[in-house]
Structures are given as structure tokens and as C-alpha cells.
N, C-alpha and C positions, 0 to 999 in steps of 0.2 A: 142235376141231379133230381130226381124224382123219388116217390117212396120206393118205387118197383128197384131203382136203382140201390137202395139201399139192402135189398134182399139180394141182390145179384152180387154184391159186394160181398155180402158174407159167403153167398158160397165160393166165389174166387178165391178167398182169402185176403183180397185186397182192402187196407186200414182206409178208415175216413178220418177227414181232418177237419175240426170244427173250432172256429175262435168265435168269442163276443164280440160284438160291436153295436153302438148306440147311436151312431150319428154319419151323416154325407160323407166327408172327407175320409174318412179312414175306410168305411164302407166302400168307396169308388177305388181305394188303395186295395183291399182286399180281392176287390173284383177283377183285378188285373193279375191277381197270383192263382195259383193252383189250387189253393185252399178250399177244400168241397163245400162247406156250408156255414151259416153264419147263425149264431144265437143271440137274440135280442132278449138277454137276459132281465130279469126283475134285480139284477145286480146293478142296474142302471141308476137304482135308486141310491146305492153306496159310492159306486164310481162316478157317476157324473153329477149328482145332487147330494151328496156329502153325508148321508143319513148312514148310522151305525150298523143297521139290519136292511134285507129288503121289503119288511113289512110294509114300509110306507109307500111302496109302488103303487101307481093307482091304473085304471084301465086308461084315461086320458095319456097318462105320461108313456104307457106301454104303447097305445096307438101313434102317438108322436115321434117317438124313438124308431119305429117299425116303418114309417111313412118314410121317415130319413134314409134308413139304411137301405129299401127298397130303391129308393130314388139313386142311391150311389153304386149298388149292386144289383143290376138288373138282371144279372146273367147267373147267380147264385140262390141255392136252396135255404130259404129264411123259416128258422125256427122261434117262436114269440112265445115267452112265458106268460101265462093264466096268472095275474096277481093274486096278492092275497086276497083269500075268500072270495075271489072270482066264480068258483064253483062251489059253494058253500049255500049260495042262496036259493038252490033248487035248479031243475033241469034247464026250465026256460030262462034264467038268467045267466047260467051257463054257456047256454047257446048261444044268445046274443052278444056275451064278450068275447067266445069264440070267434063268432061268424064276424065281430068287428074287427079282430086282429087279422084275419084272412082278407077282410075288404082291405086292412091297410095296408096288405102288401105280404104277408106271410103264407107259407106253403104249408105248415102246420102248427099247435100247438102244444106247449108243454106243460103238464100239469103234473105237480108235487104230490105223491101218496095215493093209492089206487086202492088198497084194500078197503078203506071207508066209502068209497063212492064209485062202486061198479057200474053202478046204472046209469051214472051221466056218463062216463066213458065210454059206454055201449050206445049210448042215445046219439053222442058227438060223432062217431066213429059211423053208424046209420045215417047219419044227418051229412055225410060228406065232408068231415073235419077228420084231418090226420093227426094223430094222438102220439105224442111222445111220453111215457113216463117216465118220474123224475124219482129215484129211491135213494135208499140209504140216507146221508147228511141231507134232510130237505131244509133250507134255510128259512123258509116260511114258519117252520115251527119251532124257531129258535126258540122261544119262551119257553115251550115243552121239551125241548132236548139239553134248555141249560146252557146254551151257547152252542156254538159251530163245532162241533165233537164229532171225532170218528165214530161211524156207528158199527154194528155187526161182530163186535168183537167177541162175543158169548157164541158158544153153540145154538141155545135158543134164538138169540138176535140176528143169528145168521141166517138161521132156519126160517123165521118170518121174512127176513128181506128177500129169500130165494122163495118163498111161497109167494109174497105179494108179485116178483118178477113174473111167474108163471101165470097169475093173475091177470097182469097188465096185457101179457101174449092173448091169453083165453079172451077178453075184452075186445081186443082187436088193434091196440096200440101195435104200431109200426116199428118201434125203436124204445129201448129204454136205457137213459141215463143213469149212471150209478154214480154216487160222490161218497168219497172218502168212507170206503169200506174195505175189508183187507183183499189185498192182492190176491189170495188164493179161493176165495168167495167169487169175486170178481170175474174170476177166469172160468168156476165151475159153473155162475148162470148164464155166462157167455154160452159154453158148450153145451148146455141144456136147453136152451132157447134157439126157436128157428129165426126168431127175428134179431134184429143188429142190437148190440150193446154199444154206447158210447160211455167212456169212463172218464173221471176226472179224480184224480188223487188215489187210485186203486189200482194200478199196475199197468202192466202193457197185456196183459190176457185178454182185453175188450178188442170189440172189433173197429173201435176208433175211439178219438181222444177230444178232448176239448179245454181251453184255458183262455182264461180270461185276458184280451187283449192286452190292458195295461200292464199286467204280468208280464208276457212275451215280450215288452218294450221298455219293461224296466221303468215304469211309469208310475208305479203303485208307493203307497206309504208303506204297505206291509205286503212282502210276496210269501206266498204259501210255501212251506218245503219243499212241495212236490212240482210246482212250478219252475221251469228252466226259465231263467233270463237269458233271452236272445240278443238281447242291447240294452246298454246303459242309457235309453233314453231320456231321464230326467236330466244326467248329467249333460246330454248334448243339448237339447232345449234349452237349459240354463244358460249353457255358453253362448247361444247364440243368441239370447235376448240381451246378455252382459255386450258381447262385441256389437250389437248395434244402439244399445244405449251408449257405448264409448264412441261409436260414432256419428251420434246425434251431439253429445257433448262436444266432441272436435271438429265439428261441422265439417 
């Protein structure tokens, strides 16, 4: 896929599937499936490194995971997260960080919150760096939001999210990811935009969906209510480890 394929999918009504992935082994498996795109989220700080939030994710961490996933999934469209504060130190630093992620193998970068930094978004797009906007529940703003809480529940809050989505399109973002907002708001935004919307925890009225790979495979300590578990992976893996242990003990 390319960014142009995103537009074509929206026009044709064909949904887009996306999963998070952070390492070579799983990327290699995803590459052998029909899944459209891979997101290397800063959620790697939580899923792969054990932190409570995405805030500890660094550029070095994101680069390393991006390189590993690209090696495992050479045929997939890859989105990489700009980590905490990567776009908050000026245009020059933001451009450097985005460039590093593209050089590591990403096809585009994802940036949380657009309304307070439209000039940076426009500069990145003008520099040849595709940008996916991330609105609604933005985990990098964990401390400001008071936790991982659903957003857009009031009329004013919903209006602000929709306004930001329109601004993202105006700034040149080729797609908008919306997290944990009301389904009716997500559908309204999707119908109002010319660019693709990807949803997570906001209903099926978006142009595509993304889920965390470990949630899909049943390997998470806590699976969000909106995430369907397609496999009891944790039980299967532990069973394999136990069988291996028994085989070793019994020679």
C-alpha cells in the first residue's frame, strides 16, 4: 500500500486493517497475511518494555523497533509513532525525528494532537513526510487527561475533536486515527473528511480499524473492552513451555 491507496480505499468503501507490531518475528508473520498495515506504536514502551504509559518511549526505542519490523515485513505499509515530545522542540527537531523513522523503514509517522502544532505538521508534509494524525484519547497526554479515559463525551468536547480532525486534513495529513471516542462522533467525522479514518475503540463507522497485536492474540495482562480476543495465546504458550519443561525433566 501507499498513501494513495488509502484514498482509493475510502472512495471504494473497502475497509483498512491495521495491527500494532514491534519485533521481527511477529512482523514476519503479519507479512504473510492479508493485514493491510502495521503500526509501530509508542505502546511498545508498555507492551514490550513493561512501562505503565507510553511516555518513556524514546526515539532510539522507536527507531530500533521500526527497523526490526521493516526487516520482518518488507511488503507492508508501516506507520511509526513520533514519541513523547518529539514534535514539541521545534520544527527542526521534529523534522529530524520524523526523518529518522522514515530512514529506519517507516512509510509515515503518526503524531498525537494537531491543533497546537499545525505549522510543524505542514512543514513535515511539505518535506515529503506523510503524517497520520492521532486524536481523541492521546496516550502521550496521559497526565493531562488524568489517565486512559474515553474522550469526546460532551457536545463541546466532541466539537473540538471534530474541529481538530478537519484541521488535520487541512494541514495535509493523509489519514486520521481516532481512539476511544463515541461511535456516532467517529462516524460523523469519517463522513465529513476526505481522508481516511482509522478507529480503535470507537465503533465500526470508520474507514479502518487498528488493534494491539497482543490483545488480538490474548497475550495482554489487560485487554480493553473494545478489543476482541481472537486467540487465547497466553494459555497456549504457557502450555507449550510446561510441556517442554516436562520433556526435559523426563529426559
